[in-house]
Chimera marker file (.cmm) of the C-alpha trace (Angstrom):
<marker_set name="trace">
<marker id="1" x="-25.148" y="-1.087" z="-14.287" r="1" g="1" b="0" radius="0.5"/>
<marker id="2" x="-24.802" y="1.900" z="-11.965" r="1" g="1" b="0" radius="0.5"/>
<marker id="3" x="-21.683" y="4.023" z="-12.050" r="1" g="1" b="0" radius="0.5"/>
<marker id="4" x="-20.891" y="3.315" z="-8.389" r="1" g="1" b="0" radius="0.5"/>
<marker id="5" x="-21.098" y="-0.426" z="-9.043" r="1" g="1" b="0" radius="0.5"/>
<marker id="6" x="-18.613" y="-0.072" z="-11.880" r="1" g="1" b="0" radius="0.5"/>
<marker id="7" x="-16.363" y="1.972" z="-9.588" r="1" g="1" b="0" radius="0.5"/>
<marker id="8" x="-16.390" y="-0.708" z="-6.862" r="1" g="1" b="0" radius="0.5"/>
<marker id="9" x="-15.711" y="-3.451" z="-9.424" r="1" g="1" b="0" radius="0.5"/>
<marker id="10" x="-12.736" y="-1.453" z="-10.735" r="1" g="1" b="0" radius="0.5"/>
<marker id="11" x="-11.405" y="-0.901" z="-7.223" r="1" g="1" b="0" radius="0.5"/>
<marker id="12" x="-11.809" y="-4.621" z="-6.490" r="1" g="1" b="0" radius="0.5"/>
<marker id="13" x="-9.856" y="-5.533" z="-9.624" r="1" g="1" b="0" radius="0.5"/>
<marker id="14" x="-7.078" y="-3.135" z="-8.607" r="1" g="1" b="0" radius="0.5"/>
<marker id="15" x="-6.964" y="-4.721" z="-5.131" r="1" g="1" b="0" radius="0.5"/>
<marker id="16" x="-6.607" y="-8.150" z="-6.735" r="1" g="1" b="0" radius="0.5"/>
<marker id="17" x="-3.806" y="-6.837" z="-8.955" r="1" g="1" b="0" radius="0.5"/>
<marker id="18" x="-1.889" y="-5.334" z="-6.015" r="1" g="1" b="0" radius="0.5"/>
<marker id="19" x="0.451" y="-8.353" z="-5.647" r="1" g="1" b="0" radius="0.5"/>
<marker id="20" x="1.981" y="-7.457" z="-9.035" r="1" g="1" b="0" radius="0.5"/>
<marker id="21" x="4.197" y="-5.029" z="-7.123" r="1" g="1" b="0" radius="0.5"/>
<marker id="22" x="5.557" y="-8.044" z="-5.290" r="1" g="1" b="0" radius="0.5"/>
<marker id="23" x="5.563" y="-10.615" z="-8.084" r="1" g="1" b="0" radius="0.5"/>
<marker id="24" x="7.106" y="-8.674" z="-10.978" r="1" g="1" b="0" radius="0.5"/>
<marker id="25" x="10.281" y="-7.557" z="-9.142" r="1" g="1" b="0" radius="0.5"/>
<marker id="26" x="10.686" y="-11.135" z="-7.863" r="1" g="1" b="0" radius="0.5"/>
<marker id="27" x="10.415" y="-12.718" z="-11.310" r="1" g="1" b="0" radius="0.5"/>
<marker id="28" x="12.569" y="-10.107" z="-13.056" r="1" g="1" b="0" radius="0.5"/>
<marker id="29" x="15.120" y="-9.892" z="-10.200" r="1" g="1" b="0" radius="0.5"/>
<marker id="30" x="14.830" y="-6.114" z="-10.200" r="1" g="1" b="0" radius="0.5"/>
<marker id="31" x="14.974" y="-5.398" z="-6.470" r="1" g="1" b="0" radius="0.5"/>
<marker id="32" x="12.292" y="-3.322" z="-4.803" r="1" g="1" b="0" radius="0.5"/>
<marker id="33" x="9.200" y="-2.191" z="-6.656" r="1" g="1" b="0" radius="0.5"/>
<marker id="34" x="9.428" y="1.394" z="-7.905" r="1" g="1" b="0" radius="0.5"/>
<marker id="35" x="8.684" y="3.878" z="-5.152" r="1" g="1" b="0" radius="0.5"/>
<marker id="36" x="8.703" y="1.310" z="-2.342" r="1" g="1" b="0" radius="0.5"/>
<marker id="37" x="12.245" y="1.962" z="-1.254" r="1" g="1" b="0" radius="0.5"/>
<marker id="38" x="13.169" y="2.109" z="2.398" r="1" g="1" b="0" radius="0.5"/>
<marker id="39" x="15.554" y="4.755" z="3.627" r="1" g="1" b="0" radius="0.5"/>
<marker id="40" x="18.472" y="2.309" z="3.350" r="1" g="1" b="0" radius="0.5"/>
<marker id="41" x="17.706" y="1.440" z="-0.275" r="1" g="1" b="0" radius="0.5"/>
<marker id="42" x="17.281" y="5.115" z="-1.078" r="1" g="1" b="0" radius="0.5"/>
<marker id="43" x="20.691" y="5.821" z="0.443" r="1" g="1" b="0" radius="0.5"/>
<marker id="44" x="22.257" y="3.051" z="-1.644" r="1" g="1" b="0" radius="0.5"/>
<marker id="45" x="20.716" y="4.402" z="-4.854" r="1" g="1" b="0" radius="0.5"/>
<marker id="46" x="21.891" y="8.000" z="-4.500" r="1" g="1" b="0" radius="0.5"/>
<marker id="47" x="24.908" y="7.457" z="-2.269" r="1" g="1" b="0" radius="0.5"/>
<marker id="48" x="23.685" y="9.307" z="0.815" r="1" g="1" b="0" radius="0.5"/>
<marker id="49" x="20.542" y="9.845" z="2.897" r="1" g="1" b="0" radius="0.5"/>
<marker id="50" x="19.273" y="13.434" z="2.805" r="1" g="1" b="0" radius="0.5"/>
<marker id="51" x="19.096" y="14.968" z="6.280" r="1" g="1" b="0" radius="0.5"/>
<marker id="52" x="15.421" y="15.919" z="5.995" r="1" g="1" b="0" radius="0.5"/>
<marker id="53" x="14.441" y="12.459" z="4.802" r="1" g="1" b="0" radius="0.5"/>
<marker id="54" x="16.405" y="10.866" z="7.632" r="1" g="1" b="0" radius="0.5"/>
<marker id="55" x="14.658" y="13.103" z="10.164" r="1" g="1" b="0" radius="0.5"/>
<marker id="56" x="11.160" y="12.545" z="8.744" r="1" g="1" b="0" radius="0.5"/>
<marker id="57" x="11.526" y="8.799" z="8.200" r="1" g="1" b="0" radius="0.5"/>
<marker id="58" x="10.853" y="8.090" z="11.878" r="1" g="1" b="0" radius="0.5"/>
<marker id="59" x="7.676" y="10.204" z="11.805" r="1" g="1" b="0" radius="0.5"/>
<marker id="60" x="5.518" y="7.566" z="10.116" r="1" g="1" b="0" radius="0.5"/>
<marker id="61" x="5.551" y="3.810" z="10.247" r="1" g="1" b="0" radius="0.5"/>
<marker id="62" x="3.132" y="1.762" z="8.196" r="1" g="1" b="0" radius="0.5"/>
<marker id="63" x="0.454" y="-0.241" z="10.017" r="1" g="1" b="0" radius="0.5"/>
<marker id="64" x="1.490" y="-3.299" z="7.965" r="1" g="1" b="0" radius="0.5"/>
<marker id="65" x="5.204" y="-3.145" z="7.283" r="1" g="1" b="0" radius="0.5"/>
<marker id="66" x="5.881" y="-4.401" z="3.733" r="1" g="1" b="0" radius="0.5"/>
<marker id="67" x="2.105" y="-4.950" z="3.361" r="1" g="1" b="0" radius="0.5"/>
<marker id="68" x="2.405" y="-8.134" z="5.414" r="1" g="1" b="0" radius="0.5"/>
<marker id="69" x="1.331" y="-9.183" z="8.863" r="1" g="1" b="0" radius="0.5"/>
<marker id="70" x="3.764" y="-9.707" z="11.719" r="1" g="1" b="0" radius="0.5"/>
<marker id="71" x="5.631" y="-12.980" z="11.194" r="1" g="1" b="0" radius="0.5"/>
<marker id="72" x="4.609" y="-13.320" z="7.523" r="1" g="1" b="0" radius="0.5"/>
<marker id="73" x="7.787" y="-11.788" z="6.108" r="1" g="1" b="0" radius="0.5"/>
<marker id="74" x="9.462" y="-15.196" z="5.795" r="1" g="1" b="0" radius="0.5"/>
<marker id="75" x="6.476" y="-17.001" z="4.278" r="1" g="1" b="0" radius="0.5"/>
<marker id="76" x="6.230" y="-17.838" z="0.605" r="1" g="1" b="0" radius="0.5"/>
<marker id="77" x="5.206" y="-15.647" z="-2.284" r="1" g="1" b="0" radius="0.5"/>
<marker id="78" x="1.639" y="-17.015" z="-2.231" r="1" g="1" b="0" radius="0.5"/>
<marker id="79" x="1.081" y="-15.967" z="1.388" r="1" g="1" b="0" radius="0.5"/>
<marker id="80" x="2.683" y="-12.573" z="0.813" r="1" g="1" b="0" radius="0.5"/>
<marker id="81" x="0.437" y="-12.025" z="-2.217" r="1" g="1" b="0" radius="0.5"/>
<marker id="82" x="-2.575" y="-12.786" z="-0.033" r="1" g="1" b="0" radius="0.5"/>
<marker id="83" x="-1.294" y="-10.279" z="2.550" r="1" g="1" b="0" radius="0.5"/>
<marker id="84" x="-0.995" y="-7.641" z="-0.209" r="1" g="1" b="0" radius="0.5"/>
<marker id="85" x="-4.631" y="-8.180" z="-1.168" r="1" g="1" b="0" radius="0.5"/>
<marker id="86" x="-5.807" y="-8.028" z="2.468" r="1" g="1" b="0" radius="0.5"/>
<marker id="87" x="-3.792" y="-4.823" z="2.988" r="1" g="1" b="0" radius="0.5"/>
<marker id="88" x="-5.404" y="-3.334" z="-0.128" r="1" g="1" b="0" radius="0.5"/>
<marker id="89" x="-8.902" y="-4.246" z="1.088" r="1" g="1" b="0" radius="0.5"/>
<marker id="90" x="-8.225" y="-2.744" z="4.526" r="1" g="1" b="0" radius="0.5"/>
<marker id="91" x="-6.829" y="0.441" z="2.958" r="1" g="1" b="0" radius="0.5"/>
<marker id="92" x="-9.838" y="0.738" z="0.641" r="1" g="1" b="0" radius="0.5"/>
<marker id="93" x="-12.261" y="0.196" z="3.536" r="1" g="1" b="0" radius="0.5"/>
<marker id="94" x="-10.577" y="2.798" z="5.746" r="1" g="1" b="0" radius="0.5"/>
<marker id="95" x="-10.408" y="5.335" z="2.905" r="1" g="1" b="0" radius="0.5"/>
<marker id="96" x="-14.065" y="4.766" z="1.960" r="1" g="1" b="0" radius="0.5"/>
<marker id="97" x="-15.184" y="5.170" z="5.590" r="1" g="1" b="0" radius="0.5"/>
<marker id="98" x="-13.230" y="8.406" z="6.016" r="1" g="1" b="0" radius="0.5"/>
<marker id="99" x="-14.593" y="9.819" z="2.739" r="1" g="1" b="0" radius="0.5"/>
<marker id="100" x="-18.166" y="8.867" z="3.663" r="1" g="1" b="0" radius="0.5"/>
<marker id="101" x="-17.790" y="10.401" z="7.135" r="1" g="1" b="0" radius="0.5"/>
<marker id="102" x="-16.390" y="13.645" z="5.739" r="1" g="1" b="0" radius="0.5"/>
<marker id="103" x="-19.156" y="13.711" z="3.130" r="1" g="1" b="0" radius="0.5"/>
<marker id="104" x="-21.845" y="13.314" z="5.779" r="1" g="1" b="0" radius="0.5"/>
<marker id="105" x="-20.297" y="15.983" z="7.992" r="1" g="1" b="0" radius="0.5"/>
<marker id="106" x="-20.076" y="18.444" z="5.087" r="1" g="1" b="0" radius="0.5"/>
<marker id="107" x="-23.588" y="17.722" z="3.815" r="1" g="1" b="0" radius="0.5"/>
<marker id="108" x="-25.349" y="18.285" z="7.137" r="1" g="1" b="0" radius="0.5"/>
<marker id="109" x="-27.989" y="20.942" z="7.066" r="1" g="1" b="0" radius="0.5"/>
<marker id="110" x="-27.632" y="23.635" z="9.692" r="1" g="1" b="0" radius="0.5"/>
<link id1="1" id2="2" r="1" g="1" b="0" radius="0.2"/>
<link id1="2" id2="3" r="1" g="1" b="0" radius="0.2"/>
<link id1="3" id2="4" r="1" g="1" b="0" radius="0.2"/>
<link id1="4" id2="5" r="1" g="1" b="0" radius="0.2"/>
<link id1="5" id2="6" r="1" g="1" b="0" radius="0.2"/>
<link id1="6" id2="7" r="1" g="1" b="0" radius="0.2"/>
<link id1="7" id2="8" r="1" g="1" b="0" radius="0.2"/>
<link id1="8" id2="9" r="1" g="1" b="0" radius="0.2"/>
<link id1="9" id2="10" r="1" g="1" b="0" radius="0.2"/>
<link id1="10" id2="11" r="1" g="1" b="0" radius="0.2"/>
<link id1="11" id2="12" r="1" g="1" b="0" radius="0.2"/>
<link id1="12" id2="13" r="1" g="1" b="0" radius="0.2"/>
<link id1="13" id2="14" r="1" g="1" b="0" radius="0.2"/>
<link id1="14" id2="15" r="1" g="1" b="0" radius="0.2"/>
<link id1="15" id2="16" r="1" g="1" b="0" radius="0.2"/>
<link id1="16" id2="17" r="1" g="1" b="0" radius="0.2"/>
<link id1="17" id2="18" r="1" g="1" b="0" radius="0.2"/>
<link id1="18" id2="19" r="1" g="1" b="0" radius="0.2"/>
<link id1="19" id2="20" r="1" g="1" b="0" radius="0.2"/>
<link id1="20" id2="21" r="1" g="1" b="0" radius="0.2"/>
<link id1="21" id2="22" r="1" g="1" b="0" radius="0.2"/>
<link id1="22" id2="23" r="1" g="1" b="0" radius="0.2"/>
<link id1="23" id2="24" r="1" g="1" b="0" radius="0.2"/>
<link id1="24" id2="25" r="1" g="1" b="0" radius="0.2"/>
<link id1="25" id2="26" r="1" g="1" b="0" radius="0.2"/>
<link id1="26" id2="27" r="1" g="1" b="0" radius="0.2"/>
<link id1="27" id2="28" r="1" g="1" b="0" radius="0.2"/>
<link id1="28" id2="29" r="1" g="1" b="0" radius="0.2"/>
<link id1="29" id2="30" r="1" g="1" b="0" radius="0.2"/>
<link id1="30" id2="31" r="1" g="1" b="0" radius="0.2"/>
<link id1="31" id2="32" r="1" g="1" b="0" radius="0.2"/>
<link id1="32" id2="33" r="1" g="1" b="0" radius="0.2"/>
<link id1="33" id2="34" r="1" g="1" b="0" radius="0.2"/>
<link id1="34" id2="35" r="1" g="1" b="0" radius="0.2"/>
<link id1="35" id2="36" r="1" g="1" b="0" radius="0.2"/>
<link id1="36" id2="37" r="1" g="1" b="0" radius="0.2"/>
<link id1="37" id2="38" r="1" g="1" b="0" radius="0.2"/>
<link id1="38" id2="39" r="1" g="1" b="0" radius="0.2"/>
<link id1="39" id2="40" r="1" g="1" b="0" radius="0.2"/>
<link id1="40" id2="41" r="1" g="1" b="0" radius="0.2"/>
<link id1="41" id2="42" r="1" g="1" b="0" radius="0.2"/>
<link id1="42" id2="43" r="1" g="1" b="0" radius="0.2"/>
<link id1="43" id2="44" r="1" g="1" b="0" radius="0.2"/>
<link id1="44" id2="45" r="1" g="1" b="0" radius="0.2"/>
<link id1="45" id2="46" r="1" g="1" b="0" radius="0.2"/>
<link id1="46" id2="47" r="1" g="1" b="0" radius="0.2"/>
<link id1="47" id2="48" r="1" g="1" b="0" radius="0.2"/>
<link id1="48" id2="49" r="1" g="1" b="0" radius="0.2"/>
<link id1="49" id2="50" r="1" g="1" b="0" radius="0.2"/>
<link id1="50" id2="51" r="1" g="1" b="0" radius="0.2"/>
<link id1="51" id2="52" r="1" g="1" b="0" radius="0.2"/>
<link id1="52" id2="53" r="1" g="1" b="0" radius="0.2"/>
<link id1="53" id2="54" r="1" g="1" b="0" radius="0.2"/>
<link id1="54" id2="55" r="1" g="1" b="0" radius="0.2"/>
<link id1="55" id2="56" r="1" g="1" b="0" radius="0.2"/>
<link id1="56" id2="57" r="1" g="1" b="0" radius="0.2"/>
<link id1="57" id2="58" r="1" g="1" b="0" radius="0.2"/>
<link id1="58" id2="59" r="1" g="1" b="0" radius="0.2"/>
<link id1="59" id2="60" r="1" g="1" b="0" radius="0.2"/>
<link id1="60" id2="61" r="1" g="1" b="0" radius="0.2"/>
<link id1="61" id2="62" r="1" g="1" b="0" radius="0.2"/>
<link id1="62" id2="63" r="1" g="1" b="0" radius="0.2"/>
<link id1="63" id2="64" r="1" g="1" b="0" radius="0.2"/>
<link id1="64" id2="65" r="1" g="1" b="0" radius="0.2"/>
<link id1="65" id2="66" r="1" g="1" b="0" radius="0.2"/>
<link id1="66" id2="67" r="1" g="1" b="0" radius="0.2"/>
<link id1="67" id2="68" r="1" g="1" b="0" radius="0.2"/>
<link id1="68" id2="69" r="1" g="1" b="0" radius="0.2"/>
<link id1="69" id2="70" r="1" g="1" b="0" radius="0.2"/>
<link id1="70" id2="71" r="1" g="1" b="0" radius="0.2"/>
<link id1="71" id2="72" r="1" g="1" b="0" radius="0.2"/>
<link id1="72" id2="73" r="1" g="1" b="0" radius="0.2"/>
<link id1="73" id2="74" r="1" g="1" b="0" radius="0.2"/>
<link id1="74" id2="75" r="1" g="1" b="0" radius="0.2"/>
<link id1="75" id2="76" r="1" g="1" b="0" radius="0.2"/>
<link id1="76" id2="77" r="1" g="1" b="0" radius="0.2"/>
<link id1="77" id2="78" r="1" g="1" b="0" radius="0.2"/>
<link id1="78" id2="79" r="1" g="1" b="0" radius="0.2"/>
<link id1="79" id2="80" r="1" g="1" b="0" radius="0.2"/>
<link id1="80" id2="81" r="1" g="1" b="0" radius="0.2"/>
<link id1="81" id2="82" r="1" g="1" b="0" radius="0.2"/>
<link id1="82" id2="83" r="1" g="1" b="0" radius="0.2"/>
<link id1="83" id2="84" r="1" g="1" b="0" radius="0.2"/>
<link id1="84" id2="85" r="1" g="1" b="0" radius="0.2"/>
<link id1="85" id2="86" r="1" g="1" b="0" radius="0.2"/>
<link id1="86" id2="87" r="1" g="1" b="0" radius="0.2"/>
<link id1="87" id2="88" r="1" g="1" b="0" radius="0.2"/>
<link id1="88" id2="89" r="1" g="1" b="0" radius="0.2"/>
<link id1="89" id2="90" r="1" g="1" b="0" radius="0.2"/>
<link id1="90" id2="91" r="1" g="1" b="0" radius="0.2"/>
<link id1="91" id2="92" r="1" g="1" b="0" radius="0.2"/>
<link id1="92" id2="93" r="1" g="1" b="0" radius="0.2"/>
<link id1="93" id2="94" r="1" g="1" b="0" radius="0.2"/>
<link id1="94" id2="95" r="1" g="1" b="0" radius="0.2"/>
<link id1="95" id2="96" r="1" g="1" b="0" radius="0.2"/>
<link id1="96" id2="97" r="1" g="1" b="0" radius="0.2"/>
<link id1="97" id2="98" r="1" g="1" b="0" radius="0.2"/>
<link id1="98" id2="99" r="1" g="1" b="0" radius="0.2"/>
<link id1="99" id2="100" r="1" g="1" b="0" radius="0.2"/>
<link id1="100" id2="101" r="1" g="1" b="0" radius="0.2"/>
<link id1="101" id2="102" r="1" g="1" b="0" radius="0.2"/>
<link id1="102" id2="103" r="1" g="1" b="0" radius="0.2"/>
<link id1="103" id2="104" r="1" g="1" b="0" radius="0.2"/>
<link id1="104" id2="105" r="1" g="1" b="0" radius="0.2"/>
<link id1="105" id2="106" r="1" g="1" b="0" radius="0.2"/>
<link id1="106" id2="107" r="1" g="1" b="0" radius="0.2"/>
<link id1="107" id2="108" r="1" g="1" b="0" radius="0.2"/>
<link id1="108" id2="109" r="1" g="1" b="0" radius="0.2"/>
<link id1="109" id2="110" r="1" g="1" b="0" radius="0.2"/>
</marker_set>
């Protein structure tokens, strides 16, 4: 089996495992997954919102808020898990396309 095939299989497995960030906190009642805190949750954890973080938080908004599609926030855990996997596949596809494009631009002969 080629190395690139193994790489794509590994990436696919990771995409399928992406709902663990949603499922484990739900089953263990632990709140948000580590590192996925919003500015409000961050403020609750440390007691205040740093000025720089508050200013920069409006700079970027995710294309899929909470890895779900618009209107899916209230659906069940099964649908949200599916949305996590779709978000992972879209992110992988966009990243792969950008890397391939940059690679082609850099490898052009002059």
